[in-house]
C-alpha distance (Angstrom), angle and dihedral (degrees) to the residues before:
residue distance angle dihedral
X1 . . .
X2 3.81 . .
X3 3.81 89.8 .
X4 3.83 90.9 51.8
X5 3.82 92.2 50.6
X6 3.84 91.0 50.2
X7 3.81 91.4 51.3
X8 3.84 91.5 48.7
X9 3.81 91.3 50.8
X10 3.80 91.7 50.7
X11 3.82 90.8 49.3
X12 3.82 91.9 51.6
X13 3.82 92.1 49.2
X14 3.82 89.7 50.4
X15 3.79 92.1 52.0
X16 3.84 91.1 50.6
X17 3.83 92.1 51.2
X18 3.83 92.5 48.1
X19 3.84 91.5 48.1
X20 3.82 93.3 50.4
X21 3.81 90.8 48.3
X22 3.81 91.3 51.3
X23 3.81 90.8 51.1
X24 3.82 91.5 51.0
X25 3.81 92.1 50.4
X26 3.81 90.6 48.8
X27 3.81 91.8 52.4
X28 3.81 91.8 49.4
X29 3.79 92.5 49.3
X30 3.82 96.1 49.6
X31 3.85 108.1 116.9
X32 3.80 118.3 -120.6
X33 3.82 116.9 -152.6
X34 3.83 111.5 -121.3
X35 3.80 91.1 -139.3
X36 3.80 98.1 46.2
X37 3.81 93.3 125.0
X38 3.83 90.8 59.0
X39 3.81 98.9 43.4
X40 3.83 118.4 105.9
X41 3.86 92.5 -114.3
X42 3.81 95.9 48.7
X43 3.82 117.8 135.1
X44 3.81 107.9 -110.2
X45 3.80 97.3 179.1
X46 3.81 96.6 91.4
X47 3.79 118.4 89.1
X48 3.79 126.9 -139.2
X49 3.77 142.3 -153.1
X50 3.78 120.0 -78.7
X51 3.77 114.1 -80.5
X52 3.80 112.7 -98.1
X53 3.81 104.6 159.1
X54 3.82 90.2 -126.7
X55 3.78 128.7 123.1
X56 3.80 98.2 46.1
X57 3.79 125.0 139.7
X58 3.78 133.2 -166.1
X59 3.80 112.2 -105.9
X60 3.77 141.7 156.0
X61 3.79 97.1 -170.4
X62 3.79 137.4 -155.0
X63 3.83 126.1 -77.6
X64 3.80 111.4 -78.7
X65 3.79 138.5 -176.4
X66 3.83 128.3 -131.9
X67 3.80 123.7 173.8
X68 3.80 92.0 -8.9
X69 3.84 93.3 -54.5
X70 3.81 122.5 113.9
X71 3.82 119.6 -139.8
X72 3.83 123.0 -165.1
X73 3.85 113.7 -159.0
X74 3.80 114.0 -150.2
X75 3.79 145.5 151.1
X76 3.80 106.3 -84.8
X77 3.86 111.6 172.7
X78 3.81 92.0 169.9
X79 3.82 94.8 53.4
X80 3.81 108.9 143.3
X81 3.81 116.3 149.0
X82 3.79 140.5 157.3
X83 3.79 120.1 -139.9
X84 3.79 146.7 110.3
X85 3.81 123.6 -46.0
X86 3.80 125.6 -158.5
X87 3.81 130.7 177.1
X88 3.81 138.6 -135.1
X89 3.78 130.9 -158.8
X90 3.82 141.4 148.4
X91 3.81 95.3 17.5
X92 3.82 90.0 68.2
X93 3.83 100.8 23.6
X94 3.86 113.8 138.7
X95 3.82 92.4 7.0
X96 3.79 125.1 125.3
X97 3.80 118.1 -88.2
X98 3.80 124.3 -140.5
X99 3.84 92.5 -91.1
X100 3.81 96.6 45.5
X101 3.81 100.6 -95.2
X102 3.81 123.1 121.7
X103 3.79 118.8 -104.4
X104 3.81 114.3 -122.6
X105 3.79 113.9 -172.5
X106 3.84 89.2 -159.9
X107 3.82 93.7 57.6
X108 3.80 126.4 82.4
X109 3.81 99.0 -103.8
X110 3.79 138.1 128.1
X111 3.80 146.1 -167.2
X112 3.82 124.6 -125.0
X113 3.79 130.4 178.4
X114 3.84 100.9 -133.1
X115 3.84 114.6 7.3
X116 3.85 118.5 107.4
X117 3.82 117.5 -90.8
X118 2.95 122.2 -92.6
X119 3.79 104.0 19.6
X120 3.79 138.3 140.1
X121 3.79 123.5 -116.0
X122 3.78 132.8 179.2
X123 3.80 112.6 -131.5
X124 3.82 120.2 -164.2
X125 3.79 121.8 -169.1
X126 3.81 101.5 -138.0
X127 3.80 90.6 -162.7
X128 3.83 96.3 63.0
X129 3.82 106.4 8.6
X130 3.82 95.8 -115.7
X131 3.79 116.0 147.0
X132 3.85 135.5 -166.4
X133 3.81 138.4 170.2
X134 3.82 112.9 -131.4
X135 3.81 137.5 -176.3
X136 3.82 114.3 -114.9
X137 3.82 107.2 -148.0
X138 3.82 104.1 145.0
X139 3.80 142.7 53.4
X140 3.82 124.1 -108.9
X141 2.97 172.8 31.8
X142 3.79 101.9 173.1
X143 3.81 98.6 177.3
X144 3.81 125.7 104.1
X145 3.81 116.7 -59.9
X146 3.82 97.1 -22.8
X147 3.82 112.8 137.3
X148 3.83 102.3 -171.3
X149 3.80 138.9 20.8
X150 3.83 113.2 -151.5
X151 3.78 130.0 -162.3
X152 3.79 117.8 -105.1
X153 3.81 90.9 -104.5
X154 3.82 92.3 53.3
X155 3.82 91.9 46.8
X156 3.80 88.7 51.4
X157 3.83 91.6 51.4
X158 3.81 89.9 51.0
X159 3.81 91.3 48.4
X160 3.81 102.1 -118.5
X161 3.83 103.8 97.5
X162 3.81 93.6 112.8
X163 3.79 93.2 39.3
X164 3.81 94.5 52.3
X165 3.81 98.7 -149.2
X166 3.80 135.3 49.2
X167 3.79 139.2 176.8
X168 3.80 107.0 -112.8
X169 3.78 144.2 169.1
X170 3.82 115.3 -130.1
X171 3.83 118.1 -159.8
X172 3.83 124.4 -177.4
X173 3.83 112.3 -123.4
X174 3.82 103.2 176.3
X175 3.78 145.6 -85.4
X176 3.80 117.5 -34.8
X177 3.83 120.9 -130.5
X178 3.79 119.5 -99.8
X179 3.80 126.4 -133.1
X180 3.79 145.3 85.5
X181 3.76 134.0 -103.1
X182 3.79 97.5 101.5
X183 3.76 140.9 -40.8
X184 3.80 112.3 -20.3
X185 3.77 93.0 -163.1
X186 3.77 126.2 88.3
X187 3.78 102.7 -45.7
X188 3.81 102.9 59.0
X189 3.78 107.6 37.6
X190 3.78 114.1 163.1
X191 3.79 117.9 -112.1
X192 3.79 114.2 -112.1
X193 3.85 119.3 -136.2
X194 3.77 115.0 -101.5
X195 3.83 114.3 -103.3
X196 3.81 114.3 -92.6
X197 3.81 116.3 -106.0
X198 3.82 118.5 -121.1
X199 3.81 117.1 -100.8
X200 3.78 116.8 -95.7
X201 3.82 115.3 -100.4
X202 3.84 118.7 -104.0
X203 3.84 110.9 -100.4
X204 3.77 114.3 -108.0
X205 3.83 91.9 -122.1
X206 3.81 90.5 64.1
X207 3.78 93.8 58.6
X208 3.78 118.8 96.7
X209 3.79 110.6 -104.9
X210 3.80 92.5 -141.0
X211 3.79 94.9 52.7
X212 3.80 107.3 128.5
X213 3.77 115.8 -123.7
X214 3.80 114.1 -97.8
X215 3.76 119.2 -98.9
X216 3.78 113.2 -98.5
X217 3.82 112.1 -100.0
X218 3.79 118.8 -110.0
X219 3.78 114.4 -94.7
X220 3.77 110.9 -85.0
X221 3.75 122.1 -127.4
X222 3.78 113.0 -101.1
X223 3.80 109.3 -112.0
X224 3.78 126.8 -169.5
X225 3.81 112.2 -98.7
X226 3.80 116.0 -95.0
X227 3.75 114.9 -128.6
X228 3.82 108.6 -118.4
X229 3.79 117.5 -115.6
X230 3.81 110.3 -107.0
X231 3.79 111.5 -100.4
X232 3.78 117.7 -134.8
X233 3.81 111.6 -117.1
X234 3.84 111.2 -147.5
X235 3.81 120.0 -144.5
X236 3.79 113.4 -91.8
X237 3.84 120.4 -99.3
X238 3.82 94.8 11.0
X239 3.80 128.8 132.7
X240 3.79 115.0 -126.3
X241 3.82 136.6 -171.3
X242 3.80 122.0 -139.7
X243 3.81 109.5 -151.3
X244 3.82 100.6 -178.9
X245 3.82 144.8 -40.4
X246 3.81 127.9 -124.1
X247 3.76 138.9 -173.6
X248 3.81 90.1 -141.8
X249 3.82 118.5 71.7
X250 3.81 91.8 -155.7
X251 3.82 91.7 57.7
X252 3.78 90.8 48.1
X253 3.81 91.3 51.0
X254 3.80 90.3 48.8
X255 3.81 93.4 51.7
X256 3.81 90.9 46.5
X257 3.77 87.2 57.1
X258 3.81 89.9 46.6
X259 3.80 90.7 57.0
X260 3.81 97.3 45.7
X261 3.80 89.1 109.5
X262 3.83 90.6 61.6
X263 3.81 96.8 54.1
X264 3.79 144.3 -74.3
X265 3.84 103.9 -20.7
X266 3.81 121.0 -167.2
X267 3.81 134.9 175.5
X268 3.81 117.4 -125.8
X269 3.83 122.4 -165.3
X270 3.81 108.2 -138.3
X271 3.79 96.0 -155.8
X272 3.83 91.4 -118.7
X273 3.78 97.3 82.3
X274 3.81 95.6 -85.4
X275 3.79 131.9 109.6
X276 3.80 122.0 -147.9
X277 3.80 123.2 -151.4
X278 3.83 106.3 -139.1
X279 3.80 131.1 -176.3
X280 3.80 116.7 -154.0
X281 3.81 111.7 -137.7
X282 3.82 112.2 166.7
X283 3.79 136.2 -128.6
X284 3.85 96.2 -44.1
X285 3.83 110.3 99.7
X286 3.83 92.4 -167.9
X287 3.80 90.2 55.3
X288 3.81 89.5 49.4
X289 3.81 91.5 57.0
X290 3.81 90.6 45.8
X291 3.84 90.1 54.4
X292 3.80 89.9 46.2
X293 3.84 90.4 54.9
X294 3.81 90.6 47.6
X295 3.82 90.8 52.3
X296 3.82 90.8 47.7
X297 3.81 90.8 52.4
X298 3.81 88.2 54.0
X299 3.82 88.5 62.0
X300 3.83 103.3 -88.2
X301 3.80 97.3 113.2
X302 3.82 93.9 167.0
X303 3.81 92.7 60.9
X304 3.82 113.3 133.3
X305 3.79 139.4 -172.0
X306 3.81 116.8 -112.3
X307 3.80 112.9 -149.9
X308 3.82 119.7 -140.5
X309 3.83 92.0 -126.3
């Protein structure tokens, strides 16, 4: 009888070990949705590290399904759509985005269901005309016919934070830069180097007196005149701050959007192939210098005040 009891005890212990092992394997094999932090039932009680903007990677991603709807991420340079925008904030603040960055509700960022990550888009509020350029680094929204989910800061800039939703136009601008060191959205754009000045002409006295005159150039083909680009006319007697100048209109437009928090930013063609980013200030010189310092702190250390006289 003692032998039988010993064998029964060993059998019971074996069954317990096998059962515990099966439970452990089941827990390890349970699938975890890649977008769990952006789903409506996600747990928002856990905190996260402070947002730094680091850790992101460029990705397009594979097709995925949320709420019975399939989404197919892809490169889409011609993306230009009108739809509904929403915004998200503290529930996801300091949590990882879909491309590995850290969501900061106070930075100018956004979530989109299919555009590459990270990328830049121009968002225009069709209800009040306000416009910003934001960094898309997350996936969403997954509700109804919404086409973009902006951070709280971006919604505030577009004037619909309290309203919650707005009718907007979303236009793809291009890929966003990668890297850490802070938010790479609107608030910390890098300053571009000032355009190089042309070399001074050679003085006439240094030219050889016996140099033959150059041969006349061949007659040029007659081309139709090109309509000049309209030049922005600033208000009279106002101080202004020049943040930077670029040879690329798209870069100038992007930086103007970056500096929207500092004041009314416009892009001025110079007529020589460059575009200046200008902030209108007003008649107060002290305010002009305060705006200039704010622009310099944002990374544009060569910013200068333009006097109205």
